[in-house]
C-alpha positions in Angstrom: 1.7 -13.6 0.2 -1.7 -14.6 1.2 -4.5 -12.9 -0.7 -7.7 -12.2 1.3 -11.1 -13.2 0.1 -12.1 -11.1 -2.9 -14.3 -11.3 -6.0 -13.5 -10.6 -9.6 -16.7 -8.9 -10.7 -16.3 -8.0 -14.3 -14.1 -6.8 -17.1 -14.6 -4.5 -20.1 -12.7 -3.8 -23.2 -13.5 -0.9 -25.6 -16.9 -0.6 -24.1 -18.0 -4.2 -24.2 -18.6 -6.0 -20.9 -17.0 -9.5 -20.5 -18.0 -11.6 -17.5 -15.3 -13.3 -15.5 -15.6 -16.2 -13.1 -15.4 -15.3 -9.4 -12.2 -16.2 -7.7 -14.1 -17.1 -4.5 -16.8 -19.6 -3.9 -18.6 -17.0 -1.9 -22.2 -16.1 -2.9 -21.5 -12.5 -3.7 -20.8 -11.5 -7.3 -21.1 -8.0 -8.7 -20.7 -6.9 -12.3 -19.6 -3.7 -14.1 -22.8 -2.1 -15.1 -21.7 0.9 -17.2 -18.6 2.1 -19.1 -18.1 5.0 -21.4 -15.0 6.8 -22.7 -14.0 10.4 -23.5 -10.6 10.9 -25.1 -8.2 8.8 -23.0 -10.5 8.5 -20.0 -12.6 5.4 -19.3 -15.4 5.8 -16.7 -16.7 2.6 -15.0 -19.7 1.9 -12.7 -20.5 -1.4 -10.9 -23.2 -2.9 -8.7 -23.0 -2.9 -4.9 -21.1 -5.7 -3.3 -22.8 -5.1 0.0 -22.0 -3.7 3.4 -18.4 -3.9 4.5 -16.7 -4.0 1.1 -14.5 -1.6 -0.8 -13.3 -1.9 -4.4 -10.1 -2.2 -6.4 -10.2 -1.6 -10.2 -7.5 -3.4 -12.1 -6.6 -3.3 -15.7 -4.6 -5.0 -18.4 -4.1 -4.7 -22.2 -5.2 -8.2 -23.1 -7.6 -10.6 -21.6 -5.3 -13.7 -21.8 -1.9 -12.1 -21.6 -0.1 -9.4 -19.6 -0.7 -8.7 -15.9 -3.4 -7.0 -13.9 -2.2 -3.7 -12.5 -3.9 -1.0 -10.4 -4.1 2.1 -12.5 -3.9 5.6 -10.9 -7.1 7.5 -10.7 -8.7 10.6 -9.1 -9.9 8.4 -6.2 -7.7 6.9 -3.4 -7.3 3.2 -3.4 -9.1 1.0 -2.4 -12.2 2.7 -3.6 -15.2 3.4 -1.3 -17.7 4.2 -4.0 -19.1 2.3 -7.0 -17.6 4.4 -9.8 -14.1 5.1 -11.1 -12.3 7.0 -13.9 -9.1 5.8 -15.6 -6.8 8.8 -16.1 -4.3 7.2 -18.5 -1.9 9.5 -20.1 -2.1 7.9 -23.5 -4.7 5.9 -25.4 -4.5 2.1 -25.4 -5.3 -0.1 -28.4 -7.3 -2.3 -26.0 -7.9 -2.1 -22.2 -9.6 -4.7 -20.0 -10.9 -4.0 -16.5 -12.0 -6.0 -13.6 -13.3 -4.9 -10.2 -12.3 -6.7 -7.0 -14.4 -6.4 -3.8 -12.4 -6.6 -0.6 -13.3 -6.3 3.1 -13.0 -2.7 4.2 -9.9 -1.9 6.3 -9.9 0.6 9.2 -6.8 2.1 7.8 -4.4 3.5 10.3 -6.2 2.0 13.3 -3.7 1.6 16.1 -3.9 -2.0 17.3 -1.0 -2.2 19.8 2.0 -0.3 21.1 5.0 -1.0 23.3 8.1 0.9 24.3 11.1 -0.9 23.0 14.0 1.5 23.6 14.9 4.6 25.7 18.1 6.6 25.3 19.3 9.8 26.9 20.7 12.6 24.9 24.2 11.7 26.2 23.8 8.1 25.2 22.8 9.2 21.7 25.6 11.6 21.3 28.1 9.0 22.5 26.8 6.6 19.8 27.1 9.4 17.1 30.7 10.1 18.2 31.5 6.3 18.1 30.2 6.1 14.5 32.0 9.2 13.4 28.9 11.3 12.7 29.7 15.0 13.4 26.6 16.1 15.2 24.9 16.1 18.6 21.3 16.0 19.7 19.6 17.9 22.6 16.9 15.5 23.5 16.6 12.0 24.8 14.4 9.6 22.9 11.9 6.8 23.5 11.1 4.4 20.7 7.7 2.7 20.6 6.7 -0.2 18.4 3.3 0.3 16.8 1.1 -2.3 15.1 -1.7 -1.0 13.0 -4.3 -1.9 10.3 -3.6 -1.3 6.6 -4.2 -2.8 3.2 -2.3 -5.5 1.3 -1.3 -5.2 -2.4 -4.9 -6.1 -3.4 -6.6 -3.7 -1.1 -7.6 -6.2 1.6 -7.3 -5.9 5.3 -4.0 -6.7 6.9 -1.7 -5.6 9.8 1.7 -4.0 9.7 4.2 -2.7 12.2 6.6 0.2 12.5 8.5 2.3 15.0 7.9 5.8 16.5 10.8 7.7 18.0 9.6 10.5 20.2 11.8 13.2 21.8 11.5 13.5 25.5 10.5 17.1 25.7 6.9 16.8 26.9 4.7 19.8 26.2 6.4 20.9 23.0 4.9 21.0 19.6 6.7 18.7 17.2 7.1 18.2 13.4 6.5 14.7 12.0 9.2 13.0 10.0 8.6 9.8 8.1 11.7 7.8 7.4 11.4 5.0 4.8 14.1 2.4 5.3 16.4 0.9 2.7 16.5 -2.7 1.5 16.5 -5.4 4.1 16.2 -9.1 3.4 15.2 -10.4 6.9 12.0 -9.4 8.4 13.5 -9.1 11.9 15.8 -6.3 10.6 12.9 -3.9 10.2 12.9 -0.7 12.2 10.5 -1.9 14.8 13.0 -4.5 15.9 15.2 -3.5 18.8 18.2 -4.9 17.0 17.6 -2.9 13.8 20.3 -0.5 12.6 17.6 1.3 10.7 16.1 2.4 14.0 19.2 4.7 14.5 18.0 7.2 12.0 14.7 7.6 14.0 16.7 7.9 17.2 18.8 10.7 15.8 15.8 12.6 14.2 13.9 12.1 17.4 16.8 13.4 19.5 16.8 16.5 17.1 13.2 17.2 18.0 11.2 15.4 15.4 8.5 12.8 16.1 9.9 10.3 13.7 7.8 7.5 12.1 9.6 4.4 10.7 7.2 2.1 8.8 8.4 -1.6 8.4 6.5 -2.0 5.1 4.4 -5.1 4.3 6.0 -8.5 4.7 8.6 -7.1 7.3 8.5 -6.8 11.0 5.2 -8.3 12.2 3.5 -8.1 8.8 2.8 -11.5 7.2 3.7 -12.8 3.8 6.3 -11.9 1.1 7.7 -8.4 1.3 6.4 -6.5 -1.8 9.8 -5.0 -2.6 9.7 -1.9 -4.8 5.9 -2.1 -5.0 5.0 1.5 -5.0 1.3 1.3 -4.0 1.9 -0.8 -0.9 5.0 1.1 0.1 2.8 4.2 0.0 -0.3 2.8 1.7 1.6 1.1 4.5 3.5 4.4 5.1 0.3 6.5 5.0 -1.4 4.3 7.5 1.7 4.2 9.8 1.5 8.1 9.8 -2.1 7.7 10.9 -1.3 5.3 13.6 1.6 7.5 14.9 -0.7 10.6 14.9 -3.3 8.6 16.9 -0.5 7.5 19.4 0.6 11.1 19.8 -3.0 12.2 20.5 -3.5 9.4 23.1 -0.2 10.4 24.9 -0.7 14.1 24.6 2.3 14.7 22.3 1.5 17.9 20.4 2.2 18.0 16.7 2.7 21.3 14.7 1.2 20.1 11.4 4.5 19.9 9.5 5.5 16.7 7.7 9.0 15.8 6.3 9.6 12.7 4.2 13.1 11.0 3.8 14.4 7.6 2.8 17.5 6.1 1.2 17.8 3.3 -1.5 14.5 1.4 -1.4 13.5 4.0 1.1 14.1 6.6 -1.7 11.6 4.8 -3.9 9.2 4.5 -0.9 9.6 8.1 -0.1 8.7 9.1 -3.6 5.7 6.8 -3.6 4.5 8.2 -0.2 4.9 11.8 -1.4 2.8 11.1 -4.5 0.2 9.3 -2.5 -0.2 12.1 0.0 -0.4 14.9 -2.5 -2.8 13.0 -4.9 -5.2 11.6 -2.3 -4.7 12.8 1.3 -4.2 16.6 1.3 -7.2 16.8 3.7 -5.1 14.9 6.2 -1.4 15.6 5.6 0.4 18.5 4.0 4.0 17.6 2.9 6.4 20.3 4.0 9.4 18.9 2.2 10.7 15.5 1.0 14.1 14.1 0.4 14.1 10.8 -1.7 17.6 9.4 -1.9 19.4 7.1 -4.3 16.2 5.4 -5.4 15.3 3.5 -8.5 12.5 5.8 -9.7 12.8 4.8 -13.4 12.6 1.0 -13.0 11.3 0.2 -16.5 13.9 2.1 -18.5 17.0 3.3 -16.6 17.2 0.4 -14.1 16.1 -2.3 -16.6 18.7 -1.1 -19.1 21.4 -1.2 -16.4 20.4 -4.7 -15.2 20.4 -6.0 -18.9 23.8 -4.5 -19.6 25.5 -7.6 -18.3 27.8 -5.8 -15.8 28.6 -7.4 -12.5 26.3 -5.9 -9.8 27.6 -5.2 -6.3 24.4 -6.5 -4.8 22.7 -9.1 -6.9 20.1 -9.9 -4.3 18.1 -6.8 -5.3 17.1 -8.5 -8.5 16.1 -11.7 -6.8 14.0 -9.8 -4.2 12.4 -7.8 -7.0 11.5 -10.9 -8.9 10.0 -12.7 -5.9 8.0 -9.6 -5.0 6.5 -9.1 -8.5 5.8 -12.8 -8.7 3.8 -12.6 -5.5 2.0 -9.4 -6.5 1.4 -9.8 -10.2 1.6 -13.5 -10.8 4.2 -13.5 -13.5 4.2 -17.2 -13.7 2.6 -20.2 -11.9 5.4 -20.0 -9.3 8.8 -18.4 -8.8 10.9 -21.5 -9.7 9.1 -21.6 -13.1 11.0 -18.5 -14.0 14.4 -19.6 -12.8 17.2 -21.6 -14.5 18.8 -24.5 -12.9 20.3 -24.6 -10.2 18.6 -21.3 -9.0 15.1 -22.8 -9.3 15.8 -25.0 -6.3 18.5 -23.1 -4.3 17.4 -19.5 -4.6 13.7 -19.6 -3.9 14.1 -20.9 -0.3 16.4 -18.0 0.5 13.7 -15.4 -0.3 11.3 -16.1 2.6 12.4 -13.2 4.9 14.6 -15.4 7.1 17.9 -15.1 5.2 20.4 -12.2 5.0 21.4 -10.2 2.0 24.9 -11.8 2.1 23.3 -15.3 2.0 21.3 -14.4 -1.0 24.2 -12.7 -2.8 26.3 -15.8 -2.2 23.8 -17.9 -4.1 23.6 -15.4 -7.0 25.7 -15.0 -10.2 27.6 -11.7 -10.8 25.1 -11.0 -13.6 21.8 -11.4 -11.8 19.8 -12.0 -15.0 21.5 -15.4 -15.4 19.1 -16.7 -12.7 16.3 -16.5 -15.4 15.6 -19.2 -17.8 17.1 -18.4 -21.2 13.8 -18.2 -23.0 12.3 -16.0 -20.3 15.3 -13.6 -20.4 15.2 -13.5 -24.2 11.5 -12.5 -24.1 12.2 -9.9 -21.4 14.9 -8.4 -23.6 12.9 -8.2 -26.7 9.2 -7.7 -25.8 8.2 -4.1 -24.9 5.1 -5.5 -23.1 6.7 -8.4 -21.4 4.9 -9.1 -18.1 8.0 -8.2 -16.0 8.4 -5.0 -18.0 4.8 -4.1 -17.3 5.3 -4.7 -13.6 8.4 -2.5 -13.5 6.5 0.2 -15.4 3.7 0.0 -12.9 6.2 0.9 -10.2 7.9 3.8 -12.0 7.7 7.0 -9.9 8.6 9.9 -12.3 5.3 10.4 -14.1 3.6 12.8 -11.7 4.1 16.4 -10.5 5.2 17.0 -7.0 4.1 20.2 -5.4 6.0 20.4 -2.1 9.8 21.2 -2.2 11.8 18.1 -3.1 15.5 17.4 -3.0 16.8 14.3 -4.6 20.1 13.2 -3.1 22.3 10.8 -5.2 26.1 10.3 -5.6 27.2 9.8 -9.2 29.6 7.0 -8.2 26.7 4.9 -7.0 27.0 1.5 -8.8 24.0 -0.1 -6.9 21.4 2.4 -8.0 22.8 4.5 -10.9 22.2 8.3 -10.7 20.4 8.4 -14.0 17.4 7.3 -12.0 17.4 10.6 -10.1 18.3 12.6 -13.2 15.3 11.1 -15.1 13.0 11.9 -12.2 14.3 15.4 -11.9 14.0 16.1 -15.6 10.4 14.6 -15.8 9.2 16.6 -12.8 10.6 19.8 -14.2 9.2 19.1 -17.5 5.8 18.8 -15.9 6.1 22.2 -14.2 7.5 21.2 -10.8 9.7 24.2 -10.0 10.8 23.1 -6.5 12.7 20.0 -7.4 16.6 19.8 -7.1 19.2 17.1 -7.5 22.1 17.2 -5.0 25.2 15.1 -5.3 26.7 15.1 -1.7 30.0 13.4 -2.7 30.8 12.5 -6.4 33.3 9.9 -5.3 31.0 8.0 -2.8 29.4 4.6 -3.6 25.9 3.6 -2.6 26.7 2.9 1.1 29.1 5.8 1.6 26.6 8.3 0.2 23.9 7.6 2.7 25.3 9.5 5.8 26.2 12.7 4.0 22.8 12.6 2.2 20.9 12.2 5.4 22.9 15.0 7.2 22.3 17.4 4.3 18.6 16.5 4.3 18.3 17.1 8.1 19.9 20.5 7.7 17.5 21.3 4.9 14.5 20.1 6.9 15.7 22.2 9.9 15.5 25.4 7.7 11.7 24.8 7.3 10.9 23.7 10.8 8.7 25.9 13.0 10.0 26.6 16.5 9.3 24.0 19.1 6.9 25.9 21.2 4.6 24.9 24.1 
């Protein structure tokens, strides 16, 4: 994944400033100018990088070890001002910071659009009958591919793509629905592609009267670079900016929206839906109000539940998840000098070339052992097992999604027989949310006997019925 030009401007630990060399040969360097602490909160200020830059604060627990992460704060990321407060939930024995200046992105700016599909209601209903889904839709749909400006995992400017499915009932006021897709290995399987099966969900929701947004995420569709799989921040920012681009398209084409917003996604899409819900409620309530969200079968507790499951040694039904996660976190966090450095022979040579977005899930699975952790070098796996602050564990913890408090109604859908993403992920999220005072969170098991794939359709149908109960009438 290509990192845009940026500058490391300074780092601090326990109140003392430590200068760092710039990562760019550019003339601009800015330094942290002030830091002070109160209880668990560290407040930073820094000098001005100049016109056209925004900032990203990153932190780690040691100067020479660990990984740089982007801590949550009271400000949306990347930051448009020259001050920031760390809102860590617990004290750290040491905490180092650096500030990165990146070119400001015009987030959500619609760059291009094109119609890629048009279906009548009769055609959609025939397709639903053929696939055995017991429902019909009243509207035909047109699907448009949108390209828009967003930010990469470091806050720099980049482009992404997605699909917008609009019901053909001109003059009616529509609710927005954002669908976050599940795991795909090939970039041309993203929802904006006319051959994508993920696009079907948008068509069905569009035919039901929702203006449905389907972000591709970074690194898929027309977005360059490695896909940051299960990277919560970029899942959220790409989805927020896709919502902005879709809303701009609707304004341009006189498609009226009623202000409601529903969020739904399955598997990786469950994780992305949870990340998007958190992002909207923490940073963007002035733009979007979440009406209800339905994260499904997601790995919300990556650092504990999912890690313990992966380390159990059981045979995984889809080992490629682990390979994609490792490649993603290597690209974002720099776990090692390169991905092959982490991998045991023969995976160091045969696996890495399969993780470039051009190969299918079945191809990657065929190259993997039944226990996916066996792709790691023995010493790296041993350290991962034994060290609480191992870099990979820190990256996983950075992408947990159960340590916040949702305000809008949320239903978690998850089948207990799911062996791809075990249900304890959703149980941990539900228990954490309720423990934090979230009273409108439920966990629904649509079919206790269904596995990961079989659980998706009943989950989506139940979520649609639930969304329909909130929806305002479609009125002119």
